[in-house]
C-alpha atoms as an extended CHARMM CRD file, in Angstrom:
* protein
*
       288  EXT
         1         1  MET       CA             63.0540000000       88.4810000000      101.4870000000  PROA      1               0.0000000000
         2         2  LYS       CA             65.7620000000       87.7650000000       98.9460000000  PROA      2               0.0000000000
         3         3  GLY       CA             66.1030000000       84.2140000000       97.6640000000  PROA      3               0.0000000000
         4         4  TYR       CA             69.4850000000       82.5290000000       97.3290000000  PROA      4               0.0000000000
         5         5  SER       CA             70.7520000000       80.5420000000       94.3750000000  PROA      5               0.0000000000
         6         6  VAL       CA             74.2320000000       78.9980000000       94.5160000000  PROA      6               0.0000000000
         7         7  LEU       CA             74.7480000000       79.6780000000       90.8120000000  PROA      7               0.0000000000
         8         8  LYS       CA             73.4830000000       83.2660000000       90.9730000000  PROA      8               0.0000000000
         9         9  VAL       CA             75.5590000000       84.2250000000       94.0110000000  PROA      9               0.0000000000
        10        10  THR       CA             78.6770000000       82.4590000000       92.7260000000  PROA      10              0.0000000000
        11        11  LYS       CA             78.5040000000       84.1720000000       89.3320000000  PROA      11              0.0000000000
        12        12  SER       CA             78.1510000000       87.5980000000       90.9170000000  PROA      12              0.0000000000
        13        13  ILE       CA             81.1150000000       86.8210000000       93.1550000000  PROA      13              0.0000000000
        14        14  ILE       CA             83.3560000000       85.8870000000       90.2270000000  PROA      14              0.0000000000
        15        15  GLN       CA             82.4160000000       89.0620000000       88.4060000000  PROA      15              0.0000000000
        16        16  ARG       CA             83.0680000000       91.4050000000       91.3280000000  PROA      16              0.0000000000
        17        17  TYR       CA             85.8930000000       89.9360000000       93.3780000000  PROA      17              0.0000000000
        18        18  SER       CA             89.3840000000       88.5080000000       93.2250000000  PROA      18              0.0000000000
        19        19  ILE       CA             90.1410000000       84.8390000000       93.9010000000  PROA      19              0.0000000000
        20        20  MET       CA             90.8580000000       85.5850000000       97.5690000000  PROA      20              0.0000000000
        21        21  HSD       CA             87.5160000000       87.3160000000       98.0160000000  PROA      21              0.0000000000
        22        22  TYR       CA             85.8220000000       84.6250000000       95.9730000000  PROA      22              0.0000000000
        23        23  TYR       CA             86.7030000000       82.0740000000       98.6240000000  PROA      23              0.0000000000
        24        24  ARG       CA             85.1560000000       84.1390000000      101.3810000000  PROA      24              0.0000000000
        25        25  PHE       CA             81.9510000000       84.9310000000       99.5080000000  PROA      25              0.0000000000
        26        26  SER       CA             81.5800000000       81.3080000000       98.4450000000  PROA      26              0.0000000000
        27        27  LEU       CA             81.8260000000       80.4390000000      102.1250000000  PROA      27              0.0000000000
        28        28  PHE       CA             78.9330000000       82.8060000000      102.7360000000  PROA      28              0.0000000000
        29        29  THR       CA             76.7910000000       80.8340000000      100.2790000000  PROA      29              0.0000000000
        30        30  VAL       CA             77.7490000000       77.5480000000      101.9410000000  PROA      30              0.0000000000
        31        31  PHE       CA             76.8400000000       78.6040000000      105.4520000000  PROA      31              0.0000000000
        32        32  VAL       CA             73.5710000000       80.3020000000      104.4310000000  PROA      32              0.0000000000
        33        33  LEU       CA             72.4610000000       77.1110000000      102.7340000000  PROA      33              0.0000000000
        34        34  SER       CA             73.5760000000       74.9820000000      105.6780000000  PROA      34              0.0000000000
        35        35  PHE       CA             71.7500000000       77.2380000000      108.1230000000  PROA      35              0.0000000000
        36        36  THR       CA             68.4520000000       77.4860000000      106.2290000000  PROA      36              0.0000000000
        37        37  PHE       CA             67.2050000000       74.1980000000      107.6260000000  PROA      37              0.0000000000
        38        38  LEU       CA             68.1050000000       74.7760000000      111.2510000000  PROA      38              0.0000000000
        39        39  ASN       CA             65.3890000000       75.5800000000      113.7670000000  PROA      39              0.0000000000
        40        40  ALA       CA             66.6530000000       78.7550000000      115.4150000000  PROA      40              0.0000000000
        41        41  GLN       CA             65.3820000000       79.4840000000      118.9100000000  PROA      41              0.0000000000
        42        42  GLU       CA             65.6090000000       82.3650000000      121.3140000000  PROA      42              0.0000000000
        43        43  PRO       CA             68.6330000000       81.9570000000      123.6160000000  PROA      43              0.0000000000
        44        44  ILE       CA             67.7400000000       80.6090000000      127.0620000000  PROA      44              0.0000000000
        45        45  ARG       CA             68.0010000000       83.2400000000      129.7860000000  PROA      45              0.0000000000
        46        46  TYR       CA             69.0100000000       82.3620000000      133.3340000000  PROA      46              0.0000000000
        47        47  LYS       CA             67.9910000000       84.4140000000      136.3530000000  PROA      47              0.0000000000
        48        48  ILE       CA             70.8070000000       85.7980000000      138.4560000000  PROA      48              0.0000000000
        49        49  PRO       CA             69.4850000000       86.8900000000      141.8670000000  PROA      49              0.0000000000
        50        50  THR       CA             70.4210000000       90.0920000000      143.6610000000  PROA      50              0.0000000000
        51        51  THR       CA             74.0260000000       89.4660000000      144.7020000000  PROA      51              0.0000000000
        52        52  LYS       CA             76.2190000000       91.1340000000      147.2970000000  PROA      52              0.0000000000
        53        53  LEU       CA             79.8320000000       91.3200000000      146.1350000000  PROA      53              0.0000000000
        54        54  ALA       CA             82.9070000000       92.3590000000      148.0350000000  PROA      54              0.0000000000
        55        55  VAL       CA             85.0300000000       94.6970000000      145.9320000000  PROA      55              0.0000000000
        56        56  SER       CA             87.9990000000       92.5020000000      146.8200000000  PROA      56              0.0000000000
        57        57  GLU       CA             86.2910000000       89.6570000000      144.9190000000  PROA      57              0.0000000000
        58        58  ILE       CA             86.5740000000       91.6990000000      141.7300000000  PROA      58              0.0000000000
        59        59  VAL       CA             89.8170000000       93.5950000000      142.3500000000  PROA      59              0.0000000000
        60        60  PRO       CA             91.9560000000       91.4320000000      144.6590000000  PROA      60              0.0000000000
        61        61  ASP       CA             94.6710000000       94.0500000000      145.1760000000  PROA      61              0.0000000000
        62        62  ILE       CA             92.2550000000       96.4470000000      146.8880000000  PROA      62              0.0000000000
        63        63  LYS       CA             91.9750000000       95.8290000000      150.6120000000  PROA      63              0.0000000000
        64        64  THR       CA             88.5710000000       97.1640000000      151.4760000000  PROA      64              0.0000000000
        65        65  ASP       CA             85.3820000000       96.0570000000      153.1550000000  PROA      65              0.0000000000
        66        66  THR       CA             83.2650000000       97.8320000000      150.5370000000  PROA      66              0.0000000000
        67        67  ILE       CA             80.2840000000       95.7840000000      149.3670000000  PROA      67              0.0000000000
        68        68  ILE       CA             78.5490000000       96.2780000000      146.0340000000  PROA      68              0.0000000000
        69        69  GLU       CA             74.9890000000       95.0650000000      145.5830000000  PROA      69              0.0000000000
        70        70  GLN       CA             74.2820000000       93.8770000000      142.0520000000  PROA      70              0.0000000000
        71        71  ASN       CA             70.5710000000       93.9100000000      141.2380000000  PROA      71              0.0000000000
        72        72  ALA       CA             68.9440000000       90.7840000000      139.8190000000  PROA      72              0.0000000000
        73        73  PHE       CA             69.1170000000       90.3000000000      136.0460000000  PROA      73              0.0000000000
        74        74  GLU       CA             68.8580000000       87.6550000000      133.3370000000  PROA      74              0.0000000000
        75        75  VAL       CA             71.7450000000       86.2960000000      131.3190000000  PROA      75              0.0000000000
        76        76  THR       CA             72.3470000000       83.8830000000      128.4570000000  PROA      76              0.0000000000
        77        77  GLN       CA             75.1710000000       81.4240000000      128.0600000000  PROA      77              0.0000000000
        78        78  LEU       CA             77.8470000000       82.3410000000      125.5290000000  PROA      78              0.0000000000
        79        79  ILE       CA             76.2160000000       82.9380000000      122.1420000000  PROA      79              0.0000000000
        80        80  THR       CA             76.7000000000       79.9580000000      119.8450000000  PROA      80              0.0000000000
        81        81  ILE       CA             77.7690000000       79.8200000000      116.2250000000  PROA      81              0.0000000000
        82        82  GLY       CA             74.2580000000       78.7040000000      115.2910000000  PROA      82              0.0000000000
        83        83  GLU       CA             72.6930000000       81.6890000000      117.0470000000  PROA      83              0.0000000000
        84        84  TYR       CA             75.1420000000       84.0690000000      115.4070000000  PROA      84              0.0000000000
        85        85  LYS       CA             74.5410000000       82.5560000000      111.9700000000  PROA      85              0.0000000000
        86        86  GLU       CA             70.8920000000       83.4510000000      112.3710000000  PROA      86              0.0000000000
        87        87  PHE       CA             71.9500000000       87.1090000000      112.5760000000  PROA      87              0.0000000000
        88        88  LEU       CA             74.2030000000       86.7710000000      109.5180000000  PROA      88              0.0000000000
        89        89  THR       CA             71.4140000000       85.1140000000      107.5400000000  PROA      89              0.0000000000
        90        90  PHE       CA             69.0280000000       87.9150000000      108.4910000000  PROA      90              0.0000000000
        91        91  LEU       CA             71.5210000000       90.5080000000      107.2180000000  PROA      91              0.0000000000
        92        92  ALA       CA             71.9420000000       88.6440000000      103.9540000000  PROA      92              0.0000000000
        93        93  GLN       CA             68.2000000000       88.3240000000      103.3990000000  PROA      93              0.0000000000
        94        94  GLU       CA             67.2510000000       91.8650000000      104.4010000000  PROA      94              0.0000000000
        95        95  TYR       CA             70.2760000000       93.6090000000      102.8590000000  PROA      95              0.0000000000
        96        96  ASP       CA             72.8540000000       91.6250000000      100.8420000000  PROA      96              0.0000000000
        97        97  GLU       CA             75.7990000000       89.2620000000      101.2210000000  PROA      97              0.0000000000
        98        98  ASN       CA             78.2520000000       92.1640000000      101.5200000000  PROA      98              0.0000000000
        99        99  LYS       CA             76.4350000000       93.3520000000      104.6250000000  PROA      99              0.0000000000
       100       100  ALA       CA             76.4760000000       89.8730000000      106.1330000000  PROA      100             0.0000000000
       101       101  ILE       CA             80.1570000000       89.3590000000      105.4010000000  PROA      101             0.0000000000
       102       102  SER       CA             81.0670000000       92.5840000000      107.2000000000  PROA      102             0.0000000000
       103       103  TYR       CA             79.8280000000       90.8750000000      110.3910000000  PROA      103             0.0000000000
       104       104  PHE       CA             81.6970000000       87.6020000000      109.8800000000  PROA      104             0.0000000000
       105       105  PRO       CA             83.9790000000       86.4050000000      112.6920000000  PROA      105             0.0000000000
       106       106  ASP       CA             87.5400000000       87.5710000000      112.1410000000  PROA      106             0.0000000000
       107       107  SER       CA             89.2310000000       85.1580000000      109.7080000000  PROA      107             0.0000000000
       108       108  SER       CA             92.4710000000       85.3960000000      111.7070000000  PROA      108             0.0000000000
       109       109  ILE       CA             90.9460000000       83.0860000000      114.3400000000  PROA      109             0.0000000000
       110       110  CYS       CA             91.9480000000       80.1320000000      112.1320000000  PROA      110             0.0000000000
       111       111  PHE       CA             95.3950000000       79.3790000000      110.7630000000  PROA      111             0.0000000000
       112       112  ALA       CA             94.1470000000       77.6980000000      107.5920000000  PROA      112             0.0000000000
       113       113  VAL       CA             91.4360000000       78.6000000000      105.0910000000  PROA      113             0.0000000000
       114       114  VAL       CA             89.9380000000       75.1360000000      105.3250000000  PROA      114             0.0000000000
       115       115  ASP       CA             89.5830000000       75.4600000000      109.1100000000  PROA      115             0.0000000000
       116       116  TYR       CA             87.7330000000       78.7630000000      108.7820000000  PROA      116             0.0000000000
       117       117  THR       CA             85.4240000000       77.2470000000      106.1610000000  PROA      117             0.0000000000
       118       118  THR       CA             84.6960000000       74.2670000000      108.3660000000  PROA      118             0.0000000000
       119       119  TYR       CA             84.1710000000       76.4380000000      111.4440000000  PROA      119             0.0000000000
       120       120  LEU       CA             81.4140000000       78.4610000000      109.7830000000  PROA      120             0.0000000000
       121       121  SER       CA             79.8210000000       75.8660000000      107.5290000000  PROA      121             0.0000000000
       122       122  ASP       CA             79.9050000000       72.5490000000      109.3980000000  PROA      122             0.0000000000
       123       123  THR       CA             76.7960000000       72.0970000000      111.5350000000  PROA      123             0.0000000000
       124       124  ILE       CA             78.7970000000       70.0810000000      114.0640000000  PROA      124             0.0000000000
       125       125  TYR       CA             79.9390000000       73.4100000000      115.5470000000  PROA      125             0.0000000000
       126       126  GLU       CA             76.4920000000       75.0150000000      115.7490000000  PROA      126             0.0000000000
       127       127  LYS       CA             76.2440000000       74.6860000000      119.5350000000  PROA      127             0.0000000000
       128       128  TYR       CA             79.8040000000       75.8290000000      120.2370000000  PROA      128             0.0000000000
       129       129  PRO       CA             80.3880000000       79.4470000000      121.3750000000  PROA      129             0.0000000000
       130       130  VAL       CA             81.0610000000       81.7440000000      118.4530000000  PROA      130             0.0000000000
       131       131  LEU       CA             84.5930000000       83.1640000000      118.6240000000  PROA      131             0.0000000000
       132       132  GLY       CA             86.3180000000       85.9160000000      116.6830000000  PROA      132             0.0000000000
       133       133  VAL       CA             83.3640000000       88.3310000000      116.7210000000  PROA      133             0.0000000000
       134       134  SER       CA             84.4830000000       91.8910000000      117.3790000000  PROA      134             0.0000000000
       135       135  TRP       CA             83.0560000000       93.8510000000      120.2850000000  PROA      135             0.0000000000
       136       136  GLU       CA             81.3540000000       96.2130000000      117.8280000000  PROA      136             0.0000000000
       137       137  ASN       CA             79.6720000000       93.3710000000      115.9460000000  PROA      137             0.0000000000
       138       138  ALA       CA             78.6490000000       91.7590000000      119.2340000000  PROA      138             0.0000000000
       139       139  MET       CA             76.8990000000       95.0190000000      120.1290000000  PROA      139             0.0000000000
       140       140  SER       CA             75.1070000000       94.9830000000      116.7780000000  PROA      140             0.0000000000
       141       141  TYR       CA             73.9940000000       91.4260000000      117.5220000000  PROA      141             0.0000000000
       142       142  CYS       CA             72.6220000000       92.6390000000      120.8640000000  PROA      142             0.0000000000
       143       143  ILE       CA             70.4960000000       95.2340000000      119.0620000000  PROA      143             0.0000000000
       144       144  TRP       CA             69.2530000000       92.7460000000      116.4790000000  PROA      144             0.0000000000
       145       145  ARG       CA             68.4260000000       90.1150000000      119.0950000000  PROA      145             0.0000000000
       146       146  SER       CA             66.6000000000       92.6970000000      121.2270000000  PROA      146             0.0000000000
       147       147  ARG       CA             64.3470000000       93.4760000000      118.2740000000  PROA      147             0.0000000000
       148       148  LYS       CA             63.8950000000       89.8710000000      117.2200000000  PROA      148             0.0000000000
       149       149  ASP       CA             62.8580000000       88.8110000000      120.7260000000  PROA      149             0.0000000000
       150       150  ASP       CA             60.5110000000       91.8380000000      121.0220000000  PROA      150             0.0000000000
       151       151  LEU       CA             62.3440000000       93.0460000000      124.1070000000  PROA      151             0.0000000000
       152       152  MET       CA             62.2670000000       96.7430000000      123.2220000000  PROA      152             0.0000000000
       153       153  GLN       CA             58.4710000000       96.7680000000      123.0640000000  PROA      153             0.0000000000
       154       154  GLN       CA             58.5430000000       95.3890000000      126.6070000000  PROA      154             0.0000000000
       155       155  GLY       CA             60.9820000000       98.0350000000      127.8370000000  PROA      155             0.0000000000
       156       156  PHE       CA             64.1390000000       95.9010000000      127.7610000000  PROA      156             0.0000000000
       157       157  TYR       CA             67.2080000000       95.3660000000      125.6030000000  PROA      157             0.0000000000
       158       158  TYR       CA             70.3610000000       93.2620000000      125.4760000000  PROA      158             0.0000000000
       159       159  GLN       CA             73.9180000000       94.3660000000      126.1040000000  PROA      159             0.0000000000
       160       160  LEU       CA             77.1600000000       92.7460000000      127.2550000000  PROA      160             0.0000000000
       161       161  PRO       CA             77.9500000000       92.1960000000      130.9640000000  PROA      161             0.0000000000
       162       162  ASP       CA             80.0400000000       94.5830000000      133.0250000000  PROA      162             0.0000000000
       163       163  PHE       CA             82.4810000000       93.6660000000      135.7990000000  PROA      163             0.0000000000
       164       164  THR       CA             79.9540000000       93.3600000000      138.6210000000  PROA      164             0.0000000000
       165       165  GLU       CA             77.4060000000       91.4720000000      136.5170000000  PROA      165             0.0000000000
       166       166  TYR       CA             80.0960000000       88.9910000000      135.5190000000  PROA      166             0.0000000000
       167       167  ALA       CA             81.1040000000       88.5640000000      139.1700000000  PROA      167             0.0000000000
       168       168  ALA       CA             77.4640000000       87.7820000000      139.9950000000  PROA      168             0.0000000000
       169       169  ILE       CA             77.3400000000       85.2590000000      137.1350000000  PROA      169             0.0000000000
       170       170  ARG       CA             80.4650000000       83.5240000000      138.4490000000  PROA      170             0.0000000000
       171       171  LYS       CA             78.9910000000       83.3720000000      141.9440000000  PROA      171             0.0000000000
       172       172  LYS       CA             75.7620000000       81.8710000000      140.5820000000  PROA      172             0.0000000000
       173       173  ASP       CA             77.7680000000       79.3570000000      138.5440000000  PROA      173             0.0000000000
       174       174  SER       CA             79.7220000000       78.2780000000      141.6310000000  PROA      174             0.0000000000
       175       175  LEU       CA             76.4220000000       77.5790000000      143.4270000000  PROA      175             0.0000000000
       176       176  SER       CA             74.7180000000       75.9660000000      140.4100000000  PROA      176             0.0000000000
       177       177  PRO       CA             77.4810000000       74.4490000000      138.2400000000  PROA      177             0.0000000000
       178       178  GLU       CA             74.9150000000       72.3720000000      136.3500000000  PROA      178             0.0000000000
       179       179  LEU       CA             73.8800000000       75.5650000000      134.5170000000  PROA      179             0.0000000000
       180       180  ASN       CA             77.3190000000       75.7030000000      132.8800000000  PROA      180             0.0000000000
       181       181  LEU       CA             77.2430000000       79.5020000000      132.7800000000  PROA      181             0.0000000000
       182       182  ILE       CA             81.0140000000       79.9190000000      132.9120000000  PROA      182             0.0000000000
       183       183  ARG       CA             83.3700000000       78.3850000000      130.3720000000  PROA      183             0.0000000000
       184       184  GLU       CA             86.9530000000       78.4610000000      131.6150000000  PROA      184             0.0000000000
       185       185  ASP       CA             88.2290000000       77.7740000000      128.0770000000  PROA      185             0.0000000000
       186       186  TYR       CA             86.7470000000       80.9790000000      126.6080000000  PROA      186             0.0000000000
       187       187  SER       CA             86.9840000000       84.5840000000      127.7330000000  PROA      187             0.0000000000
       188       188  GLU       CA             84.2200000000       87.0180000000      126.8230000000  PROA      188             0.0000000000
       189       189  TRP       CA             83.6960000000       90.6560000000      125.9480000000  PROA      189             0.0000000000
       190       190  SER       CA             82.5760000000       93.1080000000      128.6280000000  PROA      190             0.0000000000
       191       191  MET       CA             80.9800000000       96.5280000000      128.4640000000  PROA      191             0.0000000000
       192       192  ASN       CA             83.9110000000       98.0010000000      130.3750000000  PROA      192             0.0000000000
       193       193  SER       CA             86.5060000000      100.1060000000      128.6050000000  PROA      193             0.0000000000
       194       194  LYS       CA             90.2410000000      100.0500000000      129.2150000000  PROA      194             0.0000000000
       195       195  ASP       CA             91.6400000000      103.1630000000      130.8290000000  PROA      195             0.0000000000
       196       196  GLU       CA             95.2780000000      103.1210000000      131.9600000000  PROA      196             0.0000000000
       197       197  PRO       CA             95.1150000000      106.3430000000      134.0220000000  PROA      197             0.0000000000
       198       198  SER       CA             92.5030000000      104.7680000000      136.2830000000  PROA      198             0.0000000000
       199       199  LEU       CA             94.4200000000      101.5090000000      136.4910000000  PROA      199             0.0000000000
       200       200  GLY       CA             97.5960000000      103.3600000000      137.3710000000  PROA      200             0.0000000000
       201       201  PHE       CA             96.2300000000      104.8410000000      140.5810000000  PROA      201             0.0000000000
       202       202  THR       CA             96.4730000000      101.5980000000      142.5260000000  PROA      202             0.0000000000
       203       203  VAL       CA             97.2050000000      103.4760000000      145.7550000000  PROA      203             0.0000000000
       204       204  THR       CA             93.8990000000      105.3240000000      145.7130000000  PROA      204             0.0000000000
       205       205  ARG       CA             90.8010000000      103.2660000000      146.2330000000  PROA      205             0.0000000000
       206       206  LYS       CA             88.3560000000      105.5770000000      144.4470000000  PROA      206             0.0000000000
       207       207  PHE       CA             90.0780000000      105.2450000000      141.0840000000  PROA      207             0.0000000000
       208       208  LYS       CA             89.8080000000      101.4760000000      141.1580000000  PROA      208             0.0000000000
       209       209  LEU       CA             86.1740000000      101.6790000000      142.1820000000  PROA      209             0.0000000000
       210       210  TYR       CA             85.5270000000      104.1620000000      139.3870000000  PROA      210             0.0000000000
       211       211  TYR       CA             87.1100000000      101.7480000000      136.9430000000  PROA      211             0.0000000000
       212       212  LEU       CA             84.5140000000       99.0900000000      137.7510000000  PROA      212             0.0000000000
       213       213  SER       CA             81.8480000000      101.2480000000      136.1260000000  PROA      213             0.0000000000
       214       214  TYR       CA             83.9120000000      102.9200000000      133.4130000000  PROA      214             0.0000000000
       215       215  ILE       CA             82.1450000000      102.4800000000      130.0630000000  PROA      215             0.0000000000
       216       216  TYR       CA             83.0290000000      104.4690000000      126.9680000000  PROA      216             0.0000000000
       217       217  LEU       CA             81.3950000000      103.3020000000      123.7600000000  PROA      217             0.0000000000
       218       218  GLY       CA             83.7920000000      105.0540000000      121.3970000000  PROA      218             0.0000000000
       219       219  GLU       CA             82.9480000000      107.4650000000      118.6100000000  PROA      219             0.0000000000
       220       220  LYS       CA             83.7020000000      106.4830000000      115.0260000000  PROA      220             0.0000000000
       221       221  GLU       CA             86.4100000000      109.1390000000      114.6680000000  PROA      221             0.0000000000
       222       222  ASP       CA             88.2110000000      108.1400000000      117.8800000000  PROA      222             0.0000000000
       223       223  PRO       CA             91.7350000000      106.7090000000      117.6190000000  PROA      223             0.0000000000
       224       224  LEU       CA             92.1010000000      102.9920000000      118.2670000000  PROA      224             0.0000000000
       225       225  ALA       CA             93.6860000000      103.6570000000      121.6540000000  PROA      225             0.0000000000
       226       226  MET       CA             90.2860000000      104.9170000000      122.8240000000  PROA      226             0.0000000000
       227       227  LYS       CA             88.5000000000      101.8660000000      121.4230000000  PROA      227             0.0000000000
       228       228  ARG       CA             89.7540000000       99.1840000000      123.7620000000  PROA      228             0.0000000000
       229       229  LYS       CA             87.6450000000       96.9420000000      125.9400000000  PROA      229             0.0000000000
       230       230  GLU       CA             88.2170000000       94.6070000000      128.8470000000  PROA      230             0.0000000000
       231       231  ILE       CA             87.6100000000       90.8800000000      128.4920000000  PROA      231             0.0000000000
       232       232  LEU       CA             86.3700000000       88.6420000000      131.2860000000  PROA      232             0.0000000000
       233       233  GLY       CA             87.4710000000       85.2340000000      132.5500000000  PROA      233             0.0000000000
       234       234  ASN       CA             90.0310000000       82.6170000000      131.5890000000  PROA      234             0.0000000000
       235       235  ASN       CA             90.5560000000       80.9760000000      128.2000000000  PROA      235             0.0000000000
       236       236  PHE       CA             92.4580000000       78.1190000000      126.5730000000  PROA      236             0.0000000000
       237       237  HSD       CA             95.1860000000       80.5270000000      125.4130000000  PROA      237             0.0000000000
       238       238  PHE       CA             96.2120000000       81.7360000000      128.8650000000  PROA      238             0.0000000000
       239       239  LYS       CA             95.0380000000       81.7510000000      132.4750000000  PROA      239             0.0000000000
       240       240  ARG       CA             94.5600000000       85.0620000000      134.2220000000  PROA      240             0.0000000000
       241       241  LYS       CA             95.4490000000       86.0890000000      137.7530000000  PROA      241             0.0000000000
       242       242  ASN       CA             92.5820000000       88.5680000000      137.7340000000  PROA      242             0.0000000000
       243       243  LEU       CA             89.4780000000       87.3290000000      135.9280000000  PROA      243             0.0000000000
       244       244  PHE       CA             88.0880000000       90.8200000000      135.4770000000  PROA      244             0.0000000000
       245       245  ILE       CA             90.6600000000       93.5710000000      134.9420000000  PROA      245             0.0000000000
       246       246  ASN       CA             93.6130000000       92.9050000000      132.6830000000  PROA      246             0.0000000000
       247       247  ASP       CA             96.4480000000       95.3970000000      133.1890000000  PROA      247             0.0000000000
       248       248  PHE       CA             98.7440000000       94.5130000000      130.3190000000  PROA      248             0.0000000000
       249       249  ARG       CA             96.7130000000       93.3600000000      127.3110000000  PROA      249             0.0000000000
       250       250  SER       CA             94.6750000000       95.5550000000      124.9960000000  PROA      250             0.0000000000
       251       251  TYR       CA             91.6060000000       94.3210000000      123.1580000000  PROA      251             0.0000000000
       252       252  TYR       CA             90.4630000000       96.5160000000      120.3000000000  PROA      252             0.0000000000
       253       253  GLN       CA             86.7160000000       96.6850000000      119.8750000000  PROA      253             0.0000000000
       254       254  ASN       CA             86.8480000000       96.4550000000      116.0670000000  PROA      254             0.0000000000
       255       255  LYS       CA             88.8130000000       93.1790000000      116.0990000000  PROA      255             0.0000000000
       256       256  GLY       CA             87.8460000000       89.5890000000      116.9000000000  PROA      256             0.0000000000
       257       257  TYR       CA             90.0000000000       87.1970000000      118.9470000000  PROA      257             0.0000000000
       258       258  HSD       CA             90.1390000000       83.4240000000      118.7050000000  PROA      258             0.0000000000
       259       259  TYR       CA             89.6360000000       82.9140000000      122.4470000000  PROA      259             0.0000000000
       260       260  VAL       CA             86.9480000000       85.5760000000      123.0930000000  PROA      260             0.0000000000
       261       261  GLY       CA             83.1820000000       85.0430000000      122.8000000000  PROA      261             0.0000000000
       262       262  PHE       CA             80.2390000000       87.0250000000      124.1580000000  PROA      262             0.0000000000
       263       263  ARG       CA             76.9620000000       86.6460000000      126.0340000000  PROA      263             0.0000000000
       264       264  LEU       CA             73.8330000000       88.7580000000      126.5160000000  PROA      264             0.0000000000
       265       265  ILE       CA             72.5140000000       90.5420000000      129.5890000000  PROA      265             0.0000000000
       266       266  LYS       CA             68.8570000000       91.5790000000      129.6340000000  PROA      266             0.0000000000
       267       267  LYS       CA             68.6360000000       95.1960000000      130.7700000000  PROA      267             0.0000000000
       268       268  GLU       CA             65.7520000000       97.5370000000      131.4020000000  PROA      268             0.0000000000
       269       269  ILE       CA             65.6460000000      100.5030000000      129.0330000000  PROA      269             0.0000000000
       270       270  PRO       CA             66.4280000000      103.4880000000      131.2860000000  PROA      270             0.0000000000
       271       271  ASN       CA             64.2780000000      106.5710000000      131.5450000000  PROA      271             0.0000000000
       272       272  GLU       CA             65.0740000000      109.5220000000      129.3070000000  PROA      272             0.0000000000
       273       273  ALA       CA             67.1750000000      111.2800000000      131.9420000000  PROA      273             0.0000000000
       274       274  ASP       CA             69.4980000000      108.2930000000      132.2910000000  PROA      274             0.0000000000
       275       275  SER       CA             69.5360000000      106.8030000000      128.7990000000  PROA      275             0.0000000000
       276       276  SER       CA             72.9610000000      107.8550000000      127.5070000000  PROA      276             0.0000000000
       277       277  ILE       CA             74.4690000000      104.3470000000      127.2810000000  PROA      277             0.0000000000
       278       278  TYR       CA             71.3670000000      102.8190000000      125.7200000000  PROA      278             0.0000000000
       279       279  SER       CA             70.8060000000      105.6170000000      123.2080000000  PROA      279             0.0000000000
       280       280  ASN       CA             74.4780000000      105.6810000000      122.2150000000  PROA      280             0.0000000000
       281       281  ILE       CA             74.5390000000      101.9170000000      121.6950000000  PROA      281             0.0000000000
       282       282  ILE       CA             71.7190000000      102.3150000000      119.1820000000  PROA      282             0.0000000000
       283       283  ARG       CA             73.3090000000      105.3750000000      117.5810000000  PROA      283             0.0000000000
       284       284  LEU       CA             76.7520000000      103.8540000000      117.1490000000  PROA      284             0.0000000000
       285       285  TYR       CA             76.2020000000      100.1400000000      116.5780000000  PROA      285             0.0000000000
       286       286  ASP       CA             72.8240000000       99.6810000000      114.9340000000  PROA      286             0.0000000000
       287       287  TYR       CA             73.1900000000       97.3930000000      111.9050000000  PROA      287             0.0000000000
       288       288  GLU       CA             70.4500000000       99.2260000000      109.9980000000  PROA      288             0.0000000000
């Protein structure tokens, strides 16, 4: 484990970076020190029972009696700033501050430098959902958290929810609102990828149904147009007619947004014959 000294880190920052970068790296020192004394805990997981969902609940413009059965799973609430800081601190201790900073929330989520500093360093926000984390960095967090919670040794791992899992979460929240699983002021990342050709075939039912399970993780050399993801739910920035599929906005997986957070779904590691998504998540988004 690497130790942290304010003087040591600050001096190295001044030597290596411009004034603009100095601010950001100094912020890193502040939040690491503020986080050192927090008692980090594993996120609470809530059980979502096997849920029968009408396709029309997810895609209102499809008139069909088709029912999808979503198997039972476990889910967390939206990941908090405190929980995400634990990941950043791990990266700084096991690697270096440059590594940690590459996983910072996008600085564009705040209009002023002082607001961004406060957002990451003031412990008053520790229990608020972390915003501005890119889809790619959220996937890296999933991998790290899976290892930290020893899930992989038990045959499980974390990933983000897909359309049907989110629909099951919303149904559970409507029956048990005290769990506070859904936050109408924040949208969240999904596993689902954006694909206009599928969206365009609104007159054919099978294309819409295919879209519900369309997941493409994106190769590093892919153009940005192929690296777009769907977000789920409402947020304080705008209210959505369809809480699942968004036809007109694009969300790039390498960028964070000030109204988008993320949560974890506990998944069983598939057998070797059906492990493409799991193995590609590790291949593409492992922080190591």
